C-alpha positions in Angstrom: 25.0 67.3 16.9 22.7 69.7 15.9 19.4 70.4 17.8 17.4 70.8 15.2 18.0 68.3 12.2 15.6 69.0 9.4 14.2 72.3 10.3 11.5 73.2 8.3 11.4 76.7 7.6 9.1 78.9 5.6 8.9 82.5 4.5 8.3 83.8 7.9 10.7 82.0 9.8 13.3 84.2 11.8 16.3 82.0 10.3 14.5 82.4 6.5 14.8 86.3 7.2 18.2 86.2 8.0 19.5 84.5 5.3 17.2 86.5 3.0 18.8 89.6 4.2 22.3 88.0 3.4 21.3 87.5 0.2 20.2 90.8 -0.6 23.4 92.1 0.8 25.7 89.8 -1.5 23.7 91.2 -4.7 23.4 94.9 -3.6 25.8 96.0 -1.0 24.2 99.3 0.0 20.4 98.0 -0.4 18.4 98.9 3.0 15.9 96.5 1.8 14.9 93.3 3.6 12.9 91.9 1.0 14.6 89.5 -2.0 11.5 90.0 -4.3 11.9 93.8 -4.1 15.7 93.6 -4.6 15.2 91.8 -7.8 13.2 94.5 -8.9 15.0 97.6 -7.6 18.1 95.5 -9.4 16.4 94.9 -12.6 14.0 97.8 -12.9 16.5 100.9 -11.6 19.8 99.5 -11.7 19.3 98.1 -15.4 20.8 94.6 -14.2 20.9 91.4 -16.6 18.8 88.9 -15.3 21.2 86.1 -14.9 22.7 88.6 -12.6 19.7 89.2 -10.3 19.0 87.2 -7.1 16.7 84.2 -7.0 13.0 85.0 -6.3 12.0 84.4 -2.2 10.5 81.3 -3.5 13.8 79.4 -5.1 16.0 80.5 -2.3 13.6 78.8 0.1 13.5 75.7 -2.1 17.3 75.6 -2.3 17.6 76.2 1.8 15.3 73.6 1.9 17.0 71.0 0.4 20.3 72.2 1.9 18.8 71.7 5.6 17.2 68.2 4.1 21.0 67.4 2.8 23.0 68.7 5.9 20.4 66.9 7.8 21.2 63.6 6.1 25.3 64.1 6.5 24.8 65.0 10.4 23.3 61.7 11.0 25.4 59.7 8.3 27.2 58.0 10.7 23.8 56.0 12.8 23.3 52.6 11.7 19.7 53.4 11.4 19.1 57.2 10.4 15.6 58.5 10.6 15.4 60.6 7.4 12.0 62.6 7.0 10.4 62.4 3.0 12.2 64.7 1.2 8.7 66.3 -0.3 8.9 68.8 2.4 12.1 69.9 1.3 12.5 71.4 -1.8 11.8 67.9 -3.7 9.3 66.3 -5.6 8.0 63.0 -6.8 8.7 62.3 -10.6 7.7 58.4 -11.4 10.3 56.8 -9.7 12.5 59.3 -9.0 12.8 62.4 -6.7 13.3 66.2 -8.4 14.5 69.7 -7.2 11.5 71.7 -6.9 12.9 75.4 -8.0 9.4 77.2 -7.3 6.4 76.8 -6.3 4.5 80.7 -5.9 4.4 82.9 -9.1 6.0 86.4 -8.1 3.7 89.2 -8.2 4.1 92.9 -7.6 2.6 95.3 -5.5 
């Protein structure tokens, strides 16, 4: 069984940094950049990529990874009769009326 179920990641955590670099490589194999937002800027401004072919923003990727961690943690404990599932609120979900909705982004992207 996994040691860190429901590990809450942030933009400064090591695992998120590695996933961010992987995402950069997936969208631009030769890029030396480590920042997803810088990669988006480079691909759009200097290489004229269409918006739909850009990687997600750093915050959008973080929210997606948090939802994936939550789902994986839930699946990992699915054989237990009493699951200890945390609130999805910290894992890329927001309560809207009577249901949960995915959070796309929480930050505005700014350029230096």
